[in-house]
C-alpha positions as CSV (number, residue, x, y, z in Angstrom):
1,X,-4.6,-6.2,-13.5
2,X,-5.1,-3.7,-16.4
3,X,-8.3,-5.2,-17.4
4,X,-9.9,-5.3,-13.9
5,X,-12.1,-2.4,-12.8
6,X,-10.2,0.1,-10.5
7,X,-11.9,0.5,-7.2
8,X,-9.9,3.5,-6.2
9,X,-6.7,5.4,-7.2
10,X,-4.8,7.3,-4.5
11,X,-2.0,9.7,-5.3
12,X,0.1,11.5,-2.7
13,X,3.3,11.4,-0.8
14,X,4.4,9.1,1.9
15,X,7.1,10.0,4.6
16,X,8.8,7.3,6.8
17,X,10.9,7.6,9.9
18,X,12.5,4.3,11.0
19,X,15.5,3.8,13.2
20,X,16.5,7.5,13.0
21,X,16.4,7.4,9.2
22,X,13.9,9.4,7.2
23,X,12.7,9.1,3.7
24,X,9.8,10.3,1.5
25,X,8.4,9.4,-1.9
26,X,5.6,10.1,-4.1
27,X,3.0,7.3,-4.3
28,X,0.3,6.2,-6.7
29,X,-1.9,3.3,-5.5
30,X,-4.4,1.5,-7.7
31,X,-6.8,-0.7,-5.8
32,X,-8.7,-3.4,-7.8
33,X,-11.2,-6.0,-6.7
34,X,-8.6,-8.7,-5.8
35,X,-5.2,-6.9,-6.3
36,X,-3.2,-3.8,-5.5
37,X,-0.5,-2.0,-7.5
38,X,1.6,0.6,-5.6
39,X,4.1,2.9,-7.5
40,X,6.8,4.7,-5.5
41,X,7.9,7.8,-7.4
42,X,11.1,9.9,-7.5
43,X,10.7,13.7,-7.1
44,X,10.0,14.3,-10.9
45,X,7.5,11.4,-11.1
46,X,9.7,8.5,-12.4
47,X,8.8,5.1,-11.0
48,X,11.4,3.9,-8.5
49,X,9.7,0.8,-7.4
50,X,6.5,-1.1,-8.2
51,X,4.6,-3.3,-5.6
52,X,2.0,-5.6,-7.0
53,X,0.0,-8.0,-4.7
54,X,-3.0,-10.3,-5.1
55,X,-4.1,-13.7,-3.6
56,X,-1.0,-15.4,-5.1
57,X,1.4,-13.2,-3.3
58,X,3.3,-10.0,-3.6
59,X,6.2,-8.8,-5.7
60,X,8.4,-5.7,-5.7
61,X,10.3,-4.6,-8.8
62,X,13.0,-2.0,-8.9
63,X,15.6,-1.5,-11.6
64,X,17.8,-4.7,-11.6
65,X,16.1,-6.1,-8.5
66,X,12.9,-8.4,-8.0
67,X,11.6,-9.5,-4.7
68,X,8.6,-11.8,-3.9
69,X,6.8,-12.9,-0.7
70,X,3.5,-14.4,0.4
71,X,2.0,-10.9,1.0
72,X,2.8,-7.2,0.8
73,X,3.4,-6.9,4.6
74,X,6.0,-9.7,4.5
75,X,7.6,-8.2,1.3
76,X,8.2,-4.8,3.0
77,X,9.7,-6.5,6.0
78,X,12.0,-8.5,3.8
79,X,13.1,-5.5,1.6
80,X,12.9,-2.6,4.0
81,X,13.6,-4.3,7.3
82,X,10.3,-3.3,8.7
83,X,6.7,-4.2,8.2
84,X,4.4,-1.7,6.4
85,X,0.8,-2.7,6.9
86,X,-0.4,-2.5,3.3
87,X,-3.0,-5.2,3.8
88,X,-5.0,-3.0,6.1
89,X,-4.6,0.4,4.4
90,X,-7.3,-0.1,1.9
91,X,-9.8,-0.2,4.8
92,X,-8.3,3.0,6.2
93,X,-8.7,4.7,2.8
94,X,-12.3,3.6,2.5
95,X,-13.1,4.5,6.2
96,X,-14.1,0.8,6.8
97,X,-13.1,-1.4,9.7
98,X,-10.5,-4.1,8.8
99,X,-11.8,-7.6,9.1
100,X,-10.9,-9.2,12.5
101,X,-9.9,-5.9,14.0
102,X,-11.3,-4.2,17.1
103,X,-13.1,-0.9,16.3
104,X,-15.5,1.6,17.7
105,X,-18.0,3.6,15.6
106,X,-19.4,6.8,16.9
107,X,-22.1,8.9,15.3
108,X,-22.9,12.6,15.8
109,X,-26.5,14.0,16.2
110,X,-26.8,14.0,12.5
111,X,-26.0,10.3,12.2
112,X,-22.5,11.0,10.7
């Protein structure tokens, strides 16, 4: 993926609450034309986990652990026990409707 042109890079934090448990992590997401790479970061910036996905499938690598699945949504279900909708997040970041999803577009008087 290194040689592909990066379409966007998103850095920030993610917080998750599931079944009464809470956790948070830094995140760095690089979106390429046909692939994604997502790094989950510890408080001081160390990579805790790396998720890579493309048309061939998705993999999650952590120290001493490796997981694979057909896509990132299934991978997070397998590893975390719940489905994180990574496949649709790129559309949300770019403010675009996801394919095959229901959506409404509203414009103000200025066309925005």
